[in-house]
C-alpha positions in Angstrom: 47.8 -64.2 -135.6 47.1 -61.6 -133.0 49.7 -60.8 -130.3 48.8 -58.7 -127.2 51.6 -58.6 -124.7 52.5 -62.3 -124.0 49.2 -63.6 -125.3 49.2 -65.0 -128.9 46.0 -66.1 -130.6 45.6 -67.7 -134.0 42.6 -67.2 -136.2 41.4 -68.8 -139.5 38.6 -68.2 -141.9 37.5 -69.7 -145.3 39.2 -68.2 -148.3 37.1 -65.4 -149.7 35.2 -64.7 -146.5 35.5 -61.8 -144.2 37.0 -61.5 -140.7 33.5 -61.9 -139.3 33.6 -65.6 -140.2 36.9 -66.3 -138.5 37.4 -68.9 -135.8 39.9 -69.0 -133.0 42.2 -71.9 -133.8 44.8 -71.3 -131.1 46.3 -74.6 -130.2 46.8 -75.6 -126.5 50.6 -75.7 -127.0 52.0 -72.7 -128.8 54.9 -73.0 -131.3 58.4 -72.0 -130.2 59.7 -68.5 -130.8 61.5 -69.5 -134.0 58.1 -70.4 -135.6 56.5 -67.2 -134.3 59.3 -65.1 -135.7 59.1 -66.8 -139.0 55.3 -66.0 -139.2 56.0 -62.4 -138.3 58.9 -62.0 -140.7 57.4 -63.6 -143.8 56.8 -60.9 -146.5 53.8 -62.6 -148.1 51.5 -65.6 -147.4 53.0 -67.4 -150.4 56.6 -67.0 -149.3 58.7 -70.1 -148.8 58.3 -71.6 -145.3 60.1 -74.0 -143.1 59.0 -77.6 -142.6 58.2 -76.7 -139.0 55.9 -73.9 -140.0 54.2 -76.1 -142.5 53.5 -78.7 -139.9 52.1 -76.0 -137.5 49.9 -74.6 -140.2 48.6 -78.1 -140.9 47.7 -78.4 -137.2 45.8 -75.1 -137.3 43.9 -76.3 -140.4 42.9 -79.5 -138.6 41.5 -77.4 -135.7 39.6 -75.1 -138.1 38.0 -78.1 -139.8 36.9 -79.6 -136.5 35.3 -76.3 -135.6 33.5 -75.9 -139.0 32.4 -79.4 -139.9 
């Protein structure tokens, strides 16, 4: 996730690859502030996450697969 002012972008890349392989997977509708805050506040990628965040991440994965298949 990159945040610049009010603009938020989401990126994804295949595990084990560098940032140069990443794709912009920003959805047309951004998640609410609670989900954004949860993303920012999580200490590690493997930390427990809410159901809402899990659903949002699934949506980002679907966008990524559409861009790479």
